[in-house]
N, C-alpha and C positions, 0 to 999 in steps of 0.2 A: 504494500500500498504505499503512495506517495502521498506526505504531510503539509500543508500550507505551512504549518508552524512546528518547530520543537524545542524542547526547554534546553537549555545551555546550562552544561553544570560550570560552565568559568564564571557567566554572570548573572545566573540563577532568575531565570525567568524565558517565557516563549518568545523565541522571536522567527521571522522569515529566514529562508535560505539566501535570501538576497541581502538581508542584514547580517547574516552569519559570515558571509563573503566579504563584506566591509570590515567587521570587525576582527577578522581571521587577519587582515591585512595589516590592521592596529595593532594586534599580539591582543587583542581583548577575548579574542577565542582561540584557544590553545591548539584544537586538533580536529579532525575531522570526524573523530570519534565520540568526542566530549558532549555528546545530546541524549537524552532520552525522549521517551513517549510525554506528551503532553497532556494525557489525561489525568485525571486525578486518581491518588491513589495508585501510580503507575511508574515503573523504571524501567520497561521495555527497553532495550539497547536500540539507539538511533545512529546511522552515519549520514553524514552530509557530503555525499558523492562528490567529486571533482573541486573539494573545498581548496586544497594543497595543489593542484595541479595549475601552472602559469596559465594565465588566462589565453594568450596566444597558440597555447596547445592542448585547448577544451574543446571537444567536439560537441561539450553539452555544457549550459550552466548549470553551476552547484543545485542539487535538489536531495529531499531527505528520502531516507529509505529506512522502514521499522526492519531490524534485524535482532528483534529479541521477542520472548514469550509476554505478551500480555498479562496484568493480573485480573483476575476472574470478575473484577470490580471497575475496570478500566471503561470509563464512558466512551473512550474511541473507540476500542475493540469493540463493543455494543454497536456501537454506530457502522461500524464496518460488514459486521456478519451478514446482515439483509441485502447488501451489494454483492458479496461473492456469491450468495445463493442465486443472484438473478443473472449470474453469467451465461452467455449463450455460447453454442457450440463454434458460433463462427469469430467469437471474441478471442483475440490473442495479445502478444506482447508489443505488437506493432502500431504506429499511429498514423495518421494521416500525413507527416511529415515524411515518412518512408517512403521512397519513390518506388518504380517497378524496375525490376533487374532483370532480365529474361535469362542471364547465364549464371543466377544465382539460386541458391534455396533458403527457405525460411525456416526459422525454428518454431518447432508444435510443441506446445507446453500445455497444451488443454489440458484439464484435469480430468481423472478418468470418469467421473459422474458426467461427463458432456460427451464422451463415447457412445458410438453405437453397440450394441452387444456385439458384432464379430470383431473391434477393432483390437480388443485385448488379445486376440490370436494372431493381429498382424502389427505388432507395435513397431518392430523394424521395420516396414515396408514404407515405401515413398509416399506423399500423397498431395492431394492439389486443393488448396485453399483460395478462395477469392481473396483479391488483393484490396486491403481498403488504401485510400489515397486521394488525390485531386483529380479534378476530370480528367488531367492528360494522363490517367493511368487505364484509359478506357480506350478500347480499339476502334476499328473503323465503323464498326457496327452495333457500336454504344453498349457493347457488353463490358462487363467488367472483367479484367485481366485475369487468368489464373496463373499462380507460381507454386512451383513445388515447394513442398514443406516438408521436414525429416524430425523425428523425435528424437531425443536423445540418444536413444539404444542405436538407432541408425547411424547417427553420426558417430558413435562412438566406433561402430563395425567398419566405417570408412576410415575415420582416423588410423585405426589399426591396420588397416590394408594399404594404409598410403594410399587413396582415391585422390587425383586432382580436383578438390571439391573446393566451391567459393560458396561463402556464406551471406548473407545479407545479416548484418547484426544492427537490432534496434537503435535507433538514433547514432549510428556510426558510417554507415555506408556497406562496403563489402571488403573481404578480406580471404584470404586461405584458409582452409580446415587447420593446417599445421601450425598458422599464428592462432588459433582460434583457442585449441588447448595448451593448456599452462602446465607443465609438470613442476609438482612441488620440490624444491631443491634448495632450500636454504635461502630463498629472497627476504630480501627486506620488505615488509608488506606493504610500507607505503611507496615503495615502487610498480605495484601492483597496479592496473588500469580497475577505474570504477566504472566498468562497462560490463555486458556479459562476456563470461569466460567459463570455458571447462576445466577448473582446476583435477589432477588425476594423479594417482600413485599407489604405491601399495599401503595396504591398510588391514586394521582387524575391524570388525564388528563384535560388539560385547551387550550382552543383555543386562538390564537393571529393572528396578519396578515400576519405572516410569517410561522404559521405551528400550531403544538401543543407541548405542554411543560408537561411533565410528572413528577410530583414531589413525590419520596416517604415520608409517612409518619415518618418514623424512621430515626435518622441521623447517619451521621459518622465522624469522624474527621480527621483533620490532622495539625499539632503543637497545636495552640491555637483555631484554625477554629473548632466549631461544628455545623456542619448544616445538613438539609435534603438535601440528594444527588438528583439531576433530570438529565435528558436527553432532547433533542430537538428530534422532529419528523419534518424535513422542508416540506413545502406544495408540493413543486414539487416532492418529495419522493412518499407521497401520491398518486398525481396524475398519475403517471407515474407507480402505483403498479396495477396490477391484482387479489390482494387480496381481496375478498369481505368482511372480516372482517378491513380491513383498508380503504375502501371506504369513501369519506368527509362525505356524508350523516351519514354512522354508525358512526364515530369519532366525528362528530358533536352531535350526541344523548348521546355520552358519556362523553363530556366536562361539565358535571354537577358536584356536588356537594358531589356525592356519592363514595366511595372508592372503588377500583377494585384491585385484586391480577395481579402484575405487574410482568414480567419477562425479563430481557435483557441478553443476550448472550455477552460477552465481550472476545477480545483477552487478552488486558490488561485491569486491574482494575480501580476504579475512579480517577480521579486525580482534585486536585484544580486549579480555576480558578477564581482569586481576592476572593471576600466574597463567592465563591461557590465551591461546589463540584459535579463534572460533570462525568456522564458516556458518551460515546461514541456509539451512533448507526450506525451499519454499514450498516443497510439496513433492511428492514421492516419483513425480515426472520430470522433478529436475536432478535424478539420481539413476547411477547406472553401476552395476557391479560385472565383472567377469569371475570365472573362477579361473 
């Protein structure tokens, strides 16, 4: 979810991303990570994406991205739940400003609930989606153009097979699939892009009373902190999913000491949280694993 305002831990009030941009230049805001949800009684983490990126290198102005769990009493959380339920099959992560590229494929991150019954059996197959956009994106007959789209599982297969695939990244343009996949290998997290990327590496799935934690083998760093990054799969997310590969019985079997190839699609990169560095999982359609 995008926020108009977030709570600044530095200046102790809710501010817009444009104001955070100004105050960051002045040194009044310390980091793009120094924000939380503006909702009452809620401290869900928020990243102000692109805040630390020089203006001449930005592809998009700073914006807020929630990357943490809301408290149960959060009024912001209550407001966005009905919006989530109103999502349609054709709704995606692209906006009207994303142009049509006939040589590129788009990312398909539709939630399982919006898929047709036979979709689950063909998660890795290419699909075609109508393209959002300006009137210029229509063909001579006035019909909306169709652009191929792939799910994460299909992108992972293409990457592993070294296919010469070009992706259209929301608000960024096009890039090769090799540049879109980022191996976790000791990078400073402040050097990572605040744009959709797939982060990957060897990792382990572990079960606890609230769900499943996934920890990568290689480390990332932030200032003096050097740790192996992780992300969390809430139990409720698994129970509500129709994905066969994410059923409780399947994940229970995977929660062992054998490493897997883990892939996570993120709109913004990882962020520090105390002694940890965490990725935020937007949904099971944003994760893939290979044995």
